[in-house]
N, C-alpha and C positions, 0 to 999 in steps of 0.2 A: 434711508431717506429718499423720497420720490421727488424727482425734478423733471421739468418739462423744458424742451428746447425747440424753438421754431423761429422761422423768419416770416414776418407778416408785413403786409402793406398798410396804408393809411386806413383802409376799410376792413382790416383783418384778413385780407386776401392771403390764401395759403398756396393754392395751385390750380392748375387747369389740365384736363385730360390726363389725370393721374401723373402729372409732372410738376416739378417746382417752377414757379414763375421766374424767380431770380437766381442767377448763378454768379454770386459775387465772391471774388477771391478771398478777401479778408473775412467775410462771413463764413466761408467754408473752412478757413484756417481756424477760426474761433470754434466751429462745430467740432473739428478734429481735436483741438486742445481740450475741450470740455468733456468729450466722450471717450477719449483714449483710455484704455485699461478698465473700462466700466461695462456693465451690462446695459444694453440698449433695448428698449421695448417698443414693439411696432405691431401694426396690423398686417394682414396678408398683402394688401395693395402696396403698402410701403416696402415690404420685404421684396416683392417682385420688381418694384421700380428701381431699386438700388442698382447702379451700373456694375458694381463689382463688390466682392466681399470687403468689408471694412476691417482692416487688420487690427489686431490687439483689442478687439471688442467682442463680447459674448452676446449673441442674438437671443432675444426672447420674443416669440411671436404669439400673439393672441388671435386665434382663428379657429373656426369650425371646419374650414376648408383644407387645412394642412395638417397632416398627421405627425410628421417629423421633419427635421432639417439636419444637415450635416454639421452646421456651425453653431449649434445652440439648442434651445429648448422650445417646445410648443405647448401652450396651454389652451384648452378649449373652453374654460370657464373663468369669467372675470373674478369671481369671489376667491377661487383657488389661487389665482395669480396674485391678487391683492394681498392675501394672507402670506403667500411666499415672500413677496417683496417687503412686507412690513416686518418680517422676521430676519431680514438681512441687516447687517451692521455696516452698510456702505451706501453711497449715493448711486441711484439707478436713474438713467435718463430715458424719458419718454420721447420718442422722435416722430410719432405720427402713425396714421393720418388723423383726419378729423374726428372720427368716432372714438379712436383711442384717446385723443386729447380730451374729448368730452367726458369719457369715463374716468380719467385720472385727474382731471383738473381739481375736483373737490379735495383730493388727497395729496396734492403736490405742495411741498413746503417752499420750493423755489421754481421760478419761471425765468429761463434765460431766453429773452426775446430780442431778436434783431428787428427793430422797428424802422422800416424803410419809409423815407419821406416821399413816397410816390404811390400812385394807385395803378391798378391794372385790371384787365378782364380776368375773371376767375369763376370757377364753379365749386370751389371748396374754400371755406373760411374758418379761421381759428375761432373757437367759441368765445363769446363775451364773458367777462368775469368782473367781479366787484373789486376794483382797484384799491378801494379804501381798506381792504383786508390785508394789503401788502405795503411794505416799504419799498419804494422805487429808487434804484441807484443806477445812474448812467455810468457804465464801465468804460465806454469808448465812443467817441464821435468820429465817424468815418466818411470820407469822400472816396468812393471806389467806382471806377469806370463811369464817372460823371453822375453817380447816384449817391445821394446823401442818406445816411442812416445812423442810428444809435444802437449800440449793443447794451441792453438794459437787463439788470437783475431785479426781479420782484421777489421779495422774501416775505412769506406770510407772517404777519405780526399780531393778528387777532385770533386768539385761540377760542374755539367755540365749545361750550359744554354740551354734553349729550342731552337731548330732549326726546321724550316719548309722547307723540301726539297720536291720538286715536280718532279715526273717522267712523262714526256710527251713522245709521240711517234706516228709515223704513224702506220697504220694498220699492224698487225703481226710483230711489232718490238720487241715484247717480254717484254712489260711493266710489266705485272704481274710476269713473271718469274724473271726478273732482280730485281724487287722490293723485292720479297721473298728472293733471294740470298743476297741482300744487308742487309736486316733486320737480317737474320741469322748471317751474319758475324759481324755486329756491335754489336749484342746482345752477341755473344761469346766474344767480346772484352770488355764487361762490360758496354756498353752504354744502357741507357733506351730508347727503341725504340717503337713507336706506329704506326702501319700501318693503312692506311685508303684508300678507293677507292671510287671515284665518277664515275657515280651516285651511291648512297647508295640504291641499289635496294630493300633492306628489310625495308627501312624506308617509311613512308607515301608519302613523296615527291618523293622518288626514284621510288616507284611503279607507280606513275603518269608518270614519265619520261620513265620508262621501258615498260609500257603497252600502255596507250593511245597515247603517243608520238612516241616511237620507234617501238611499235608492236612486242616486244619480245614474242615468242611463249609460253614461260613458264609463262607469266603473262596474256596477253590478246592481241587481235588484235589491231592494230593501229586505232585511231579514225579519223585521218586526211586522207581524201580521196585522196589528192594529194601526200601523202607519206611524211615522215619526211624530206627528202632532199629538198623538194620544199616548206616547210613551211617557212614563213617569218622569216628572220634571227633574228630580235628583239623579235618576239614571242617565237622562240625557245630558245633564250638566257634566257628568264625569267623563263622557266621551270628548266633549269640546275642551274641557280643562286639561285632559291628558295630552291632547294635541298641542296646546300652548306650552305645557311643561316640557314636552319632548323637544320642541323647537326653541325653547328659551335661551340656550347657550348662544345661538346665532344673534339674537336680539341684544343680549348682554354684551357680546363682543363689540357690537357697533356702538352701543351707548358708552362703553368704557373708552372707545376710541374717539369720543366726542361727536359722533354723528347725530343728526336729527333722524330718529326712527319714526316713520309714519306708518301706522298699522290700519288696514281696512278690516274692521270688526275685531273685537277683543272681549274681555271679560264681560263688559256691559251688554254684549249681544246675548250671552247666556242669561243674564238677568231679564232682558226684555222678552226673549222668545220662550223661555221656560216659565217666567213669571206670568206670562199671558195665559198659561194653562190653569192658573189658580183663580178661584172665584172672588175672594175678598182682598181688600187692601192689606189687612192684617196678615193673611197668609203670604201675600207677595212680599211684604216687608220682611217677614221671617226668612223667606227664601233668599232675598237680596243679601241679608246678613250672612247666611250660610255660604253663599257663593263667594262673597267678599272674603270670608275667613278661609274657605277652601283654596281659592286661587291666589290671593295676595299673601296670606299668612302661611298656610300649610305648604302650598306648592311654590311659594316664594317668587311669584311673578313680579316684575317691576311695575310700580304704579305709574299711570300716565301723568304727564304734566298738564295735559288738557284733553278734553273730549269734545270734539266737534260733532254735533248731531244734525244731520240733514233730514228735514221733515217734509215728506211728500204724502199727503193724505191718500187713503186707499182709492178714492174715487178718481183722482188724477193718475194714480199708479196703473189702474186698469186701462187707461188710454195709452200710456206709454208701453204697456205690456204687449200691445198689438204688434209692435215692431221688434220684439225680442226674438232672437234666433234660437237661443239655447233652450232646450226642453226644461221645464220647471221641475225641481225636486219635490218631495212630498210636502214639505213646509210651504213652498212657494205656490203650490197648487191648491192649498186649503185656505179659502177666503176667511173663515172664522179665525184661524190661527193668525193670519196677517193682521186682521182687525184688532185682535187681542194684543198682539205684539206692539202695534201702533199705540194703543192706549197705554200700555205699560211703559213704552219709551217716554211718552209725555209725562207719566208719573215719575220716572227716573230723572227727567230733566229738572224737576222741582227738588227732588230729594238730593241729587248729587251735583246740581248746578252745572249741567252740561251747557256748552256754548251752542245754543239752538239757532240754526239757519233755516228759515222758511224757504222752500223751493217753489213757492207760489205767491201770488198777490191777487188783488182784486181783478186783474186782467187775465188770470189763469196761471199756467206754468211759466216760471221764469226761464230766461235763456241760460244756457250753460255758463256763458261768460259772466253774467250778472251774479249767478250763484258763486262762481269762482272768486269774484271780487270780494264778496263778503267773507268767504272762507279764508282767503289770503289775508285780509285785514285782521281777522281774529287771530290767525296764526302769528302774524308779525308782532302783535302785542305780546304774545306769549314768549316769543324769541327775544324780545327786547327787555324782558324782565331779568333782573340780576339773579 
């Protein structure tokens, strides 16, 4: 079980200049009592800030800056550490700092917070969390060195069922930006959120899609002489589908853990981009059915709880492309391919009832924040469904 322990001020103050703000005797006694004999997890700054080795506790440090320590373990990857902790049959204490708290807050079953009835200058704050997800119990009320505070236990009481939400969109619709904003907001509200993007370019199958198929400059030149937009639709589908199948265990693990999995591009991208290669609606519908059977039935991919479709017309996308830094791949540089994919996406919206969010209005391109508000509103409705 993952637990968090921290001392915070009235405005969630944690520390300043990489030091604790308050040094209260009974709070420190409580920290020792709750962490003694347990594994304690921290970041590099917290590790270096500790005045001395805390006896009878095993250190676990999450950092890319430290390779090993004499009194515990070092993990360089959050996912690996989280999997390790979840397989332990014991309570593990997260002791800071701020970034470590932010990472583990969605997974913590208990929060041991010393809530100090005072405020102070600070440069580091404990993350906000949805208190309605927890049962709050005051363990002790203390007056210590003329400072009043409460030692409080928050125990998670609302268990969240895993949800799979897909963000689709036309070129330059802001899928990546909107996905990040949505993840940040839901995490701040206390949800356990796991982001994923397809193709997964750093996986073996994703490298095949990115290099030999799409010809992304950072990976390698495309191997298809005709170019990706002209490759047979079913051949293309198989590359993308293989990448999703290869990475499926990661997604299933998070869904089974009750996380909200938010994916930037999924099966429906195959439908839109490959369907756009076909001339008639009858041909496209036949392809949609084949892709649905291949990916959801044969390859056993989990079906989404909702698909949010961001619609940015090609004419507006060309304006936004002027500021794009990354070199386009073969699909992104082909105007006809993008126009065909756009038309196919709109066709799919009607067939599969996507939650369509227009990224423009009569005044032109909407602001990122206004688009986010609509995306968030639609996602909240999905999460509130039983």
